[in-house]
C-alpha positions in Angstrom: 79.6 12.5 57.5 77.5 9.5 57.0 74.3 8.5 58.5 75.9 6.0 60.8 78.0 8.7 62.6 75.0 11.0 62.8 72.9 8.4 64.6 75.5 7.7 67.3 76.5 11.3 67.9 80.2 10.2 68.2 81.8 9.1 65.0 84.7 7.2 66.5 82.8 5.6 69.3 80.0 4.6 67.0 82.5 3.1 64.6 84.2 1.1 67.3 80.9 -0.2 68.7 79.7 -1.2 65.3 82.8 -3.3 64.8 83.3 -4.7 68.3 79.8 -5.9 69.3 76.4 -6.8 67.9 73.7 -4.3 67.8 70.4 -4.9 69.6 67.3 -5.5 67.5 65.0 -2.6 66.7 62.4 -1.6 69.2 59.1 -3.3 68.3 57.1 -0.1 68.7 59.0 1.6 65.9 57.3 -0.3 63.0 54.5 -2.2 64.7 51.7 0.0 63.7 52.9 0.1 60.1 53.0 -3.6 59.9 49.5 -3.9 61.4 48.2 -1.4 58.9 49.9 -3.4 56.1 48.3 -6.6 57.2 44.9 -5.0 57.4 45.2 -3.4 54.0 46.5 -6.6 52.5 43.6 -8.5 54.0 41.0 -6.0 52.7 42.5 -6.3 49.2 42.4 -10.0 49.4 38.7 -9.8 50.1 38.2 -7.7 47.1 39.8 -10.3 44.9 41.8 -7.9 42.9 45.3 -9.2 42.5 46.6 -6.2 40.7 45.4 -3.8 43.3 46.6 -6.0 46.1 50.0 -6.2 44.7 50.2 -2.5 44.0 49.0 -1.7 47.5 51.3 -4.1 49.2 54.3 -2.6 47.4 53.2 0.9 48.3 52.9 -0.1 52.0 56.2 -1.7 52.1 57.9 1.3 50.5 56.3 3.6 53.1 57.4 1.3 55.9 60.9 1.3 54.6 60.9 5.0 54.3 59.7 5.5 57.8 62.2 3.0 59.1 65.0 4.9 57.5 63.7 8.2 58.8 63.3 6.9 62.4 66.4 7.5 64.7 68.0 4.2 65.8 68.1 4.1 69.6 71.4 2.7 70.8 70.8 0.9 74.1 74.5 0.4 74.7 75.6 1.3 78.2 78.8 2.7 76.9 77.0 5.0 74.7 74.8 6.2 77.5 77.8 6.7 79.7 79.7 8.6 77.1 76.8 10.9 76.8 76.6 11.4 80.5 80.3 12.1 80.7 80.1 14.7 78.2 77.3 16.3 80.3 75.4 16.9 77.2 71.9 15.8 76.1 71.8 13.3 73.2 71.5 15.0 69.9 68.1 14.9 68.2 68.3 13.2 64.8 67.9 15.6 61.9 65.6 14.1 59.3 67.2 14.1 55.8 66.0 16.5 53.2 64.2 15.2 50.1 67.3 15.4 47.9 69.6 13.5 50.3 70.8 10.1 49.3 70.5 7.2 51.5 73.1 4.5 51.4 71.7 1.0 52.1 73.9 -2.0 52.2 72.6 -4.7 50.1 73.2 -8.1 51.7 72.8 -10.0 48.5 75.6 -8.1 46.9 79.2 -7.6 47.8 79.9 -5.7 51.0 81.4 -2.8 49.1 78.4 -2.5 46.8 75.7 0.0 47.7 72.3 0.8 46.2 71.5 4.5 46.2 67.9 5.4 46.5 66.7 8.9 45.9 63.8 9.3 48.3 61.5 12.2 47.4 60.0 14.3 50.1 56.7 12.8 51.3 53.9 15.3 51.8 51.6 14.0 54.5 47.9 15.0 54.3 46.7 17.1 57.1 44.0 15.4 59.0 40.6 17.1 59.2 38.7 17.8 62.3 37.3 14.2 62.4 40.8 12.7 61.8 39.7 11.0 58.6 42.1 12.7 56.2 44.5 9.8 56.3 41.8 7.3 55.5 40.4 9.3 52.6 43.9 9.7 51.2 44.5 6.0 51.5 41.3 5.2 49.7 42.2 7.6 46.8 45.7 6.2 46.5 44.3 2.6 46.5 42.1 3.3 43.4 43.7 1.9 40.2 44.0 3.9 37.0 42.0 3.0 33.9 45.1 1.6 32.2 45.8 -0.7 35.2 42.2 -1.9 35.2 42.4 -2.6 31.5 45.6 -4.6 31.9 44.1 -6.5 34.8 41.0 -7.4 32.9 43.0 -8.6 29.8 45.7 -10.4 31.8 44.1 -13.8 31.3 43.6 -13.3 27.6 47.1 -12.1 27.1 48.5 -15.0 29.0 46.5 -17.4 26.8 47.1 -15.8 23.4 50.6 -14.4 23.9 52.5 -17.6 23.6 50.6 -18.6 20.4 51.3 -15.3 18.7 54.9 -15.2 19.6 56.0 -17.3 16.5 54.4 -14.6 14.2 56.5 -11.8 15.7 59.3 -12.1 13.1 56.9 -12.0 10.2 55.1 -9.1 11.7 58.4 -7.2 11.9 59.0 -8.0 8.3 55.7 -6.6 7.2 56.1 -3.5 9.3 56.9 -0.6 6.9 60.2 1.1 7.3 60.3 4.4 5.5 62.5 5.4 4.0 63.6 1.9 3.2 67.2 1.2 4.3 69.7 0.1 1.7 68.0 1.8 -1.2 68.4 5.2 -2.8 66.2 7.6 -4.8 62.6 6.8 -5.3 63.2 3.1 -4.4 63.5 4.1 -0.8 59.8 5.0 -0.8 58.5 1.9 -2.5 57.0 -0.8 -0.3 58.4 -4.3 -0.5 56.4 -7.2 -2.0 55.7 -8.4 1.5 54.2 -5.1 2.4 52.1 -5.1 -0.8 50.9 -8.6 0.0 50.0 -7.6 3.5 48.1 -4.6 2.4 46.2 -6.6 -0.2 45.3 -9.3 2.3 44.3 -6.7 4.8 42.0 -4.9 2.4 40.4 -8.2 1.4 39.8 -9.0 5.0 38.3 -5.6 5.8 36.2 -5.7 2.7 34.9 -9.2 3.7 34.2 -8.0 7.2 32.3 -4.9 5.8 30.2 -7.1 3.5 29.3 -9.5 6.3 28.3 -6.6 8.6 26.3 -4.9 5.8 24.5 -8.1 4.9 23.6 -8.7 8.5 22.4 -5.1 8.9 20.3 -5.1 5.8 16.6 -6.0 6.1 14.1 -6.7 3.3 11.7 -3.7 3.3 8.2 -4.5 4.4 6.6 -1.7 2.4 6.5 -2.2 -1.4 6.5 0.7 -3.9 3.0 1.9 -4.5 3.2 1.6 -8.3 4.6 -1.9 -7.9 1.6 -3.2 -6.0 -1.1 -1.1 -7.5 -3.0 -2.6 -10.5 -5.7 -1.5 -12.7 -9.3 -2.7 -12.5 -10.8 -4.1 -15.7 -14.5 -4.1 -16.6 -16.0 -6.6 -19.1 -19.2 -6.7 -21.1 -21.7 -9.4 -20.4 -20.2 -11.4 -23.3 -16.7 -11.4 -21.6 -15.0 -8.9 -23.8 -13.1 -6.0 -22.2 -15.2 -2.8 -21.7 -13.1 -0.4 -19.7 -10.1 0.0 -17.4 -9.5 2.2 -14.4 -6.5 3.0 -12.2 -3.3 4.9 -12.2 -1.4 2.1 -13.8 -2.1 -0.6 -16.4 -1.1 -3.7 -14.6 -2.6 -7.1 -13.7 -0.9 -9.8 -11.8 -0.8 -13.2 -13.5 0.2 -16.4 -11.7 3.3 -18.0 -13.2 1.4 -21.1 -14.0 -0.7 -19.1 -16.5 2.3 -17.6 -18.2 3.6 -20.0 -21.0 7.0 -21.5 -20.7 8.2 -19.9 -24.0 7.3 -16.5 -22.6 9.3 -17.1 -19.4 12.4 -18.3 -21.2 12.3 -15.5 -23.8 12.6 -13.1 -20.9 15.3 -15.1 -19.2 17.3 -15.5 -22.4 17.2 -11.7 -22.9 17.9 -10.7 -19.3 19.4 -13.4 -17.2 19.8 -16.9 -18.6 21.6 -18.2 -15.4 18.7 -17.0 -13.2 18.0 -20.5 -11.8 21.6 -21.1 -10.8 22.9 -17.6 -9.7 22.8 -16.5 -6.0 20.7 -13.5 -6.8 23.5 -11.1 -7.9 26.1 -11.0 -10.6 29.5 -9.8 -9.4 30.7 -9.3 -12.9 27.6 -7.3 -13.8 27.8 -5.2 -10.6 31.5 -4.4 -11.3 30.7 -3.4 -14.9 27.8 -1.2 -13.8 29.9 0.4 -11.0 32.7 1.1 -13.5 30.3 2.7 -15.9 28.5 4.7 -13.2 31.6 5.9 -11.3 34.3 5.9 -14.0 32.5 7.2 -17.0 29.5 8.9 -15.5 27.2 6.6 -17.6 24.7 4.1 -16.4 24.5 0.5 -17.5 22.6 -2.6 -16.5 24.3 -5.8 -15.3 21.6 -6.7 -12.9 20.1 -10.2 -12.5 16.4 -10.8 -12.6 16.4 -10.8 -8.8 18.1 -7.4 -8.6 15.7 -5.9 -11.2 12.8 -7.2 -9.2 14.2 -5.7 -6.0 14.6 -2.4 -7.8 11.0 -2.6 -9.1 9.3 -3.3 -5.8 11.5 -2.0 -3.0 13.8 0.8 -4.3 13.8 3.7 -6.7 15.0 3.8 -10.3 17.9 6.2 -9.4 21.3 4.9 -10.8 23.6 5.5 -7.8 26.3 3.5 -6.1 24.5 3.4 -2.8 21.3 2.2 -4.4 23.2 -0.4 -6.3 24.9 -1.7 -3.1 21.6 -1.8 -1.2 20.0 -3.6 -4.2 22.7 -6.3 -4.0 22.3 -6.8 -0.3 18.5 -7.2 -0.5 18.8 -9.4 -3.5 21.1 -11.9 -1.6 18.6 -12.0 1.2 15.6 -12.3 -1.1 17.2 -15.1 -3.0 17.3 -17.1 0.3 13.8 -16.2 1.3 11.8 -16.6 -1.9 11.9 -19.4 -4.5 13.1 -18.7 -8.0 9.6 -19.1 -9.4 8.2 -16.6 -7.0 10.9 -14.0 -7.9 10.3 -14.6 -11.7 6.5 -14.2 -11.2 7.0 -11.0 -9.4 9.4 -9.7 -12.0 7.1 -10.5 -14.9 4.2 -8.7 -13.2 6.1 -5.5 -12.2 8.3 -4.7 -15.2 7.7 -1.8 -17.5 6.9 -2.6 -21.1 5.9 0.8 -22.4 2.5 2.1 -23.7 1.6 2.8 -20.1 1.7 -0.9 -19.1 3.3 -2.8 -16.2 3.5 -6.6 -16.3 3.5 -9.2 -19.1 -0.3 -9.5 -19.1 -1.0 -5.9 -19.9 1.9 -5.8 -22.4 0.4 -8.7 -24.3 -3.0 -6.9 -24.5 -1.4 -3.6 -25.4 0.8 -4.9 -28.2 -1.1 -7.9 -29.5 -4.6 -7.5 -28.2 -4.6 -10.9 -26.5 -3.9 -12.4 -23.1 -0.4 -13.6 -22.3 -1.5 -17.2 -22.4 -2.1 -16.9 -26.1 1.4 -15.6 -27.0 3.8 -17.7 -29.0 7.6 -17.7 -28.7 8.1 -15.1 -31.5 5.7 -12.6 -29.9 7.2 -13.3 -26.5 10.7 -12.5 -27.8 9.4 -9.2 -29.2 7.9 -8.3 -25.7 11.1 -9.4 -24.0 13.1 -7.0 -26.2 11.1 -4.1 -24.6 12.7 -4.8 -21.2 15.9 -3.2 -22.5 14.0 0.1 -23.0 10.5 0.4 -24.4 11.2 3.8 -25.8 14.0 2.4 -27.9 12.5 -0.9 -28.9 8.8 -0.3 -29.5 8.8 -0.9 -33.3 5.8 1.3 -33.9 7.5 4.5 -32.8 10.1 5.0 -35.5 12.1 3.2 -38.2 15.2 3.2 -36.0 13.2 1.6 -33.2 11.8 -1.0 -35.7 15.4 -1.9 -36.8 16.6 -2.3 -33.2 13.5 -4.3 -32.3 14.0 -6.8 -35.2 17.7 -7.3 -34.4 17.1 -7.9 -30.7 14.1 -10.1 -31.5 16.2 -12.3 -33.7 19.0 -12.4 -31.1 16.7 -13.5 -28.3 15.3 -16.4 -30.4 18.8 -17.5 -31.3 19.7 -17.2 -27.6 16.8 -19.5 -26.7 18.1 -22.1 -29.1 21.6 -21.8 -27.7 20.5 -22.5 -24.1 18.3 -25.3 -25.2 14.9 -23.7 -24.6 13.8 -23.6 -28.3 14.5 -26.2 -30.9 16.2 -25.3 -34.2 13.1 -26.5 -36.0 10.9 -24.2 -34.0 13.3 -21.3 -34.6 13.1 -21.9 -38.3 9.4 -21.2 -38.2 9.9 -17.7 -36.9 11.4 -15.8 -39.8 8.9 -13.0 -40.0 9.0 -10.3 -37.3 5.6 -10.3 -35.3 4.4 -6.7 -35.9 2.4 -5.4 -32.9 -0.8 -3.4 -33.4 -0.3 0.3 -33.5 -2.9 1.1 -30.9 -5.1 -1.1 -28.8 -8.8 -0.2 -29.3 -10.1 -2.9 -27.0 -11.0 -0.3 -24.3 -12.6 2.2 -26.7 -16.2 2.1 -25.5 -17.5 5.6 -26.4 -19.0 8.3 -24.3 -21.0 6.1 -21.9 -18.1 4.0 -20.5 -17.6 6.3 -17.5 -21.3 6.0 -16.5 -21.2 2.2 -16.9 -18.0 2.0 -14.8 -19.5 4.2 -12.1 -22.5 1.9 -11.7 -20.5 -1.3 -11.8 -17.9 0.1 -9.3 -20.5 1.2 -6.8 -22.2 -2.2 -7.0 -19.0 -4.2 -6.8 -17.8 -2.5 -3.6 -21.2 -3.0 -2.0 -21.9 -6.5 -3.1 -18.4 -7.9 -2.6 -17.7 -5.9 0.6 -14.6 -4.2 -0.9 -13.2 -1.1 0.8 -12.3 2.0 -1.1 -8.6 1.4 -0.2 -8.6 -2.2 -1.4 -10.4 -1.2 -4.6 -7.9 1.6 -5.3 -5.0 -0.9 -5.1 -6.7 -2.6 -8.1 -6.3 -6.1 -9.5 -10.0 -6.7 -9.9 -11.7 -8.1 -13.0 -15.3 -7.0 -12.9 -17.7 -8.8 -15.2 -20.8 -6.6 -15.8 -24.3 -7.3 -17.0 -24.1 -4.6 -19.6 -25.0 -5.7 -23.2 -22.8 -4.1 -25.7 -25.4 -4.2 -28.5 -28.2 -2.8 -26.4 -25.9 -0.1 -25.0 -24.9 0.9 -28.5 -28.5 1.0 -29.7 -29.6 3.2 -26.8 -26.7 5.6 -27.1 -27.3 6.1 -30.8 -31.0 6.7 -30.3 -30.4 9.4 -27.7 -27.6 11.0 -29.8 -30.1 11.2 -32.7 -32.7 12.8 -30.6 -30.3 15.4 -29.3 -29.2 16.3 -32.8 -32.8 16.7 -33.9 -33.7 18.8 -30.9 -30.7 21.1 -31.4 -31.7 21.6 -35.0 -35.3 22.4 -34.1 -34.7 24.7 -31.1 -31.0 25.1 -30.1 -31.9 27.2 -27.0 -34.5 24.7 -25.7 -32.2 21.8 -26.5 -29.3 23.3 -24.5 -31.2 22.5 -21.3 -32.6 19.2 -22.4 -31.7 16.1 -20.4 -32.2 12.4 -21.3 -32.1 9.5 -19.0 -32.6 5.8 -19.9 -32.1 2.3 -18.6 -32.9 -1.3 -19.6 -33.4 -3.9 -16.9 -34.3 -7.6 -17.4 -37.0 -9.4 -15.4 -34.3 -11.1 -13.3 -32.7 -7.7 -12.3 -29.8 -7.4 -14.7 -29.1 -3.9 -15.9 -28.2 -4.3 -19.6 -28.0 -0.7 -20.8 -28.0 2.8 -19.5 -27.7 6.3 -20.9 -26.2 8.5 -18.2 -25.6 11.8 -20.1 -23.5 13.3 -22.9 -20.2 13.2 -21.1 -19.3 12.2 -17.6 -16.4 14.6 -17.5 -18.7 17.6 -17.9 -21.8 16.2 -16.3 -20.8 14.2 -13.2 -24.2 12.7 -12.3 -25.8 9.8 -14.0 -29.1 10.6 -15.7 -30.2 7.0 -15.6 -29.8 6.8 -11.8 -30.9 10.4 -10.9 -34.1 11.0 -8.9 -34.8 14.4 -10.5 -38.3 14.7 -11.9 -41.7 13.2 -10.9 -43.0 10.1 -12.6 -46.4 11.6 -13.3 -49.0 9.3 -14.8 -46.3 6.6 -15.4 -46.8 5.9 -11.6 -50.4 4.7 -12.1 -49.6 0.9 -12.5 -48.3 0.9 -8.9 -51.6 2.4 -7.6 -53.6 -0.1 -9.7 -51.5 -3.0 -8.2 -52.0 -1.7 -4.6 -55.8 -1.6 -5.1 -55.9 -5.1 -6.6 -53.6 -6.4 -3.8 -55.3 -4.8 -0.8 -58.9 -3.9 -1.8 -60.8 -0.7 -1.0 -61.9 0.6 2.3 -65.2 2.5 1.8 -66.2 2.6 5.4 -64.1 3.4 8.4 -63.4 0.2 10.4 -65.2 -1.8 7.8 -63.9 -4.8 5.9 -62.1 -4.1 2.6 -64.0 -4.7 -0.6 -62.3 -6.5 -3.4 -61.0 -4.4 -6.3 -61.0 -6.1 -9.7 -59.9 -4.9 -13.2 -63.6 -4.3 -14.0 -64.3 -2.3 -10.9 -66.0 1.0 -11.9 -64.7 4.3 -10.8 -65.6 7.9 -11.8 -63.5 9.1 -14.7 -64.7 12.6 -14.9 -62.5 15.6 -14.6 -62.2 17.5 -11.3 -63.9 14.8 -9.2 -63.6 15.5 -5.4 -61.6 12.9 -3.5 -63.5 11.4 -0.6 -62.7 9.3 2.4 -64.9 7.2 4.7 -65.4 10.4 6.7 -66.2 12.7 3.8 -64.3 14.9 1.4 -60.5 15.0 1.6 -59.3 18.4 2.8 -55.7 19.6 2.3 -53.7 21.5 4.9 -55.0 24.9 3.6 -58.6 23.8 4.3 -59.5 23.3 0.6 -61.1 20.2 -0.9 -58.9 18.1 -3.1 -60.1 17.4 -6.6 -58.8 14.7 -9.0 -58.0 16.0 -12.5 -57.2 14.4 -15.9 -54.2 15.6 -17.9 -56.4 16.7 -20.9 -59.2 18.0 -18.8 -61.5 15.4 -20.3 -64.2 13.5 -18.5 -64.7 9.8 -19.1 -67.7 9.0 -16.8 -67.8 5.6 -15.1 -64.9 3.6 -16.3 -63.3 0.3 -15.4 -59.9 0.4 -13.8 -58.2 -1.6 -16.5 -59.5 0.7 -19.2 -58.6 3.7 -17.1 -55.0 2.5 -16.9 -54.9 1.7 -20.6 -56.3 5.1 -21.5 -54.2 6.9 -18.8 -57.3 8.4 -17.0 -56.0 9.8 -13.7 -59.1 10.5 -11.6 -60.1 6.9 -10.9 -56.6 6.1 -9.5 -56.4 9.2 -7.3 -59.6 7.9 -5.6 -58.4 4.3 -5.6 -55.2 5.4 -3.8 -57.2 6.8 -0.9 -59.5 3.8 -0.9 -56.7 1.2 -0.8 -54.6 3.3 1.6 -51.8 5.7 0.6 -49.5 3.7 2.9 -50.4 0.6 0.9 -49.6 2.4 -2.4 -46.3 3.4 -1.1 -45.4 -0.1 0.2 -46.4 -1.7 -3.2 -44.3 0.7 -5.2 -41.2 0.1 -2.9 -41.7 -3.6 -3.0 -41.8 -3.5 -6.7 -38.5 -1.7 -7.0 -38.8 2.0 -6.3 -36.6 3.5 -3.6 -38.3 4.6 -0.5 -36.3 7.9 -0.4 -37.7 8.8 -3.8 -41.3 8.4 -2.7 -43.6 11.5 -2.4 -45.6 12.5 0.6 -48.6 10.3 1.6 -51.3 12.6 0.2 -53.7 12.0 -2.7 -51.1 13.5 -5.1 -48.9 10.4 -4.4 -51.2 8.4 -6.7 -50.6 11.0 -9.5 -46.9 10.4 -9.5 -45.4 13.0 -7.2 -42.6 10.5 -6.5 -39.2 11.0 -8.3 -37.9 7.5 -9.3 -34.8 7.1 -11.5 -35.0 5.5 -14.9 -33.3 2.4 -13.5 -35.8 2.1 -10.7 -38.8 2.7 -12.9 -37.7 0.0 -15.3 -37.1 -2.3 -12.4 -40.7 -1.7 -11.1 -42.3 -2.4 -14.4 -40.1 -5.5 -14.8 -41.6 -6.9 -11.5 -45.1 -7.0 -13.2 -43.6 -8.8 -16.2 -41.9 -11.3 -13.9 -45.2 -12.4 -12.4 -44.9 -10.3 -9.2 -41.4 -11.4 -8.3 -39.0 -8.5 -7.8 -35.2 -8.8 -8.1 -33.1 -5.8 -7.1 -31.3 -4.4 -10.2 -27.6 -5.2 -10.4 -24.8 -4.5 -12.7 -22.1 -7.0 -11.8 -22.3 -10.8 -12.3 -18.8 -11.9 -11.3 -15.6 -10.5 -9.7 -12.2 -12.0 -9.7 -8.9 -10.7 -8.5 -5.8 -11.9 -10.3 -7.6 -15.1 -11.3 -9.2 -15.8 -7.9 -13.0 -15.5 -7.7 -14.5 -13.0 -5.1 -17.8 -13.8 -3.5 -20.6 -11.5 -4.6 -24.0 -11.0 -3.0 -26.2 -11.7 -5.9 -29.8 -10.5 -5.3 -32.5 -13.1 -5.1 -36.2 -12.5 -6.2 -38.7 -11.6 -3.6 -42.5 -11.6 -3.8 -43.8 -8.0 -4.4 -47.4 -8.7 -5.4 -49.5 -11.7 -6.1 -49.0 -13.3 -9.5 -52.7 -12.7 -10.4 -52.2 -9.0 -9.6 -49.1 -8.8 -11.7 -50.9 -10.5 -14.6 -53.8 -8.0 -14.4 -51.3 -5.1 -14.4 -49.4 -6.5 -17.3 -52.5 -7.1 -19.4 -53.6 -3.5 -18.8 -50.1 -2.3 -19.9 -50.3 -4.5 -23.0 -53.7 -2.9 -23.9 -52.2 0.5 -23.3 -49.4 -0.2 -25.7 -51.9 -1.5 -28.3 -54.1 1.6 -28.1 -51.2 4.0 -28.3 -49.1 2.2 -30.9 -51.4 -0.1 -32.9 -49.0 -0.7 -35.7 -46.1 -1.8 -33.5 -48.6 -4.0 -31.6 -49.2 -6.1 -34.6 -45.6 -7.4 -34.7 -44.8 -7.5 -31.0 -46.2 -8.3 -27.6 -44.9 -5.3 -25.8 -46.5 -3.8 -22.7 -45.9 -0.2 -21.8 -47.2 3.2 -20.8 -46.4 6.8 -21.3 -46.3 9.3 -18.5 -46.1 13.1 -18.2 -45.7 15.7 -15.5 -47.4 19.1 -15.5 -46.6 22.2 -13.6 -48.4 25.5 -14.0 -50.3 24.0 -16.9 -47.2 23.1 -18.8 -45.6 19.7 -19.3 -42.2 19.5 -17.6 -41.3 15.8 -18.1 -42.1 13.0 -20.4 -41.7 9.3 -19.7 -42.1 6.0 -21.5 -41.6 2.6 -19.8 -42.3 -0.7 -21.4 -41.4 -4.4 -21.5 -40.5 -6.5 -24.5 -39.0 -10.0 -24.4 -38.3 -9.8 -20.6 -36.4 -6.6 -21.0 -37.9 -3.4 -19.6 -36.7 0.0 -20.7 -37.6 3.3 -19.2 -36.9 6.7 -20.8 -37.3 10.2 -19.4 -36.9 13.5 -21.1 -36.9 16.8 -19.2 -35.4 20.3 -19.1 -33.3 21.8 -16.3 -30.9 24.7 -16.4 -28.2 23.5 -14.0 -26.7 26.9 -13.8 -29.8 28.4 -12.3 -31.8 25.8 -10.3 -32.9 22.2 -10.2 -36.6 23.1 -11.0 -37.9 21.4 -14.2 -38.5 23.8 -17.1 -41.3 23.5 -19.7 -40.3 20.9 -22.4 -40.9 23.4 -25.2 -41.2 20.6 -27.7 -38.0 18.7 -27.0 -40.1 15.7 -25.9 -42.2 15.8 -29.0 -46.0 15.5 -29.1 -48.6 12.8 -28.6 -48.1 11.4 -32.1 -44.3 12.0 -32.1 -43.4 11.1 -28.6 -39.6 11.3 -28.1 -39.4 9.0 -25.1 -41.4 6.3 -26.9 -39.2 6.8 -30.0 -36.1 6.3 -27.9 -37.6 3.3 -26.2 -38.6 1.7 -29.6 -35.1 2.2 -31.0 -33.5 0.7 -27.9 -35.8 -2.3 -28.1 -35.3 -2.8 -31.8 -38.8 -1.9 -32.9 -37.8 1.2 -34.9 
């Protein structure tokens, strides 16, 4: 039974009616709501502007409408039908909905009448509405949501429509390149061999992917901003006052040199040996990289093949590890660096960072280490020898072994011939270089002896302070520090102290073990020309010449004398000062009480203070100039109180002594309770020799960094005392030298004075300070056991006696009088 007979309820009558008369149109209320819903949904989708979703939703709605139409019973309004039903006295049969597996037969008008399209309609499961009646709307919203694939197709529809026609002609070729395995028409192993087209496609594809990878890698590689520490760090070089090298400090031996200061022959010797096409290559050598990779990966060995640019990148940015990843990174950075820096800049950096052996980095230090000269003084032959070291200093330093020497000679000759071949050395010049330029075995230019560390310490401290260089900047190096130290005077002073030590050890080894010697020579314009800091800076870290350890004793008297001459004496409280002259008389007796305008001077314990002479001798009334010449203490202890102890202190500081080394403002101040260093004592005496002008002692005259001069705060002279006061003091010191050393006074115009310090009736320190030819030298000898305390010990003869005074002997040898 077909659907038609089921709808009419009478098969024959329904058939007759279908053939004899036209059917009435469907009732409008059967599909009206569906069509309205379709229109609304279509309108909403149009508003969203999504063509794919709209089309899909419309199709779905139409399918639902068709399904509902098919399931809805057709109401036949024919009167005959109604009459037939009435005649039968039966109610019309209710249409039975088809099951999900029933087949609906629809006549297709476009086809022949006897052709039918069979549609298998699945059973539709309607969602149950919730209490709010919104179940249908939620289901419709979920069903209207497109899948990810549909969204992707919709998004790329325009691109596919544009590109598709253009790629269509390539389809046959793509099909040919598409591998077919096993290959048809072939047998055996040939079935598995790709065709030449497939090989070509694979090769072209690999080239394309490799190119893409290199482009991406180049774009993603940045030039590092931080350089390797050893590539930027340099050494600091110290020079004697005559400009010759004195010492070097720093972790590396390297000094940057501008390319303009490097001779052309030196540059091309290096380029001929390492990279003759440097000025034309793009920064890398593909042939060299391939050879290096083959050696590294294939044979497990390492080989060069790098350009100058690549070697510079390795020196300053990367490590020395021979790996494929490091080599690739090196090439990428080299390409970028070649576009960022000029060739001359890269060559300058390479020459200043390369390793040349003997602990040196850079061509400047290499020239000094192997030939004892600056790079600007090298010829082409010497440059070729240094260039050979770039291949491996351990293998080509000719002084290490005979095999090294042979290799060095062969490579030296090859480099010179190579320079001729590339047109950078004429055959005539090449003919001059037939003998191998033997380098020096060791460089003694920095061998300065035991005092070099003390000299460097003084110069370094002054350089940082005067040039405003931070510790971090100074540690990076590159500074050339020109000192004021005189090599000859330093040698003379060092030899003199070494001799005294040897004699003291021979006389009394136990006493000599605790002996200390400090000495310094300062010019009247403030230059420190020589110091003796100790036996060895490595075992004795502090500098004896700059240590404020022991009191000055009677060597301090000239400063009290100058204060009295400068300020006068106050005998009455509130009264005017009376002038003090060199001939002013003072009591020179021993144990004279010290007085003030108010009476005797009392100490804190309530005892009177008495002035004493070193030898317990009384001199009666004595002039001040004679008292100074004969080292009579008592007049100056009273003069200090009369002039004002604050004035004594101020005069000493203005003349060159440090305020922190000054003793307390009590009468003992005039007796030398202050503890100046040898440098400061020499500076103070030099002020009198300079006519009363004081210049702060300094040890650095000039500083440069890689050829560029650094500003230095050079001290200027200041007025310490009047020139007449300085002249009177200097005359008294000249007389003192004449009385103590009459023989030496016959041949020189020296001015100086001895000084000694006593504690518990024993001498604990001995000084001598004097000036000759505008150079003042101060020497101090004392004993301290550093393992026990810092208290001075009795000298026990290490300083000699009055007729054989060790400080004076050292002074005389340093000044060239002995």
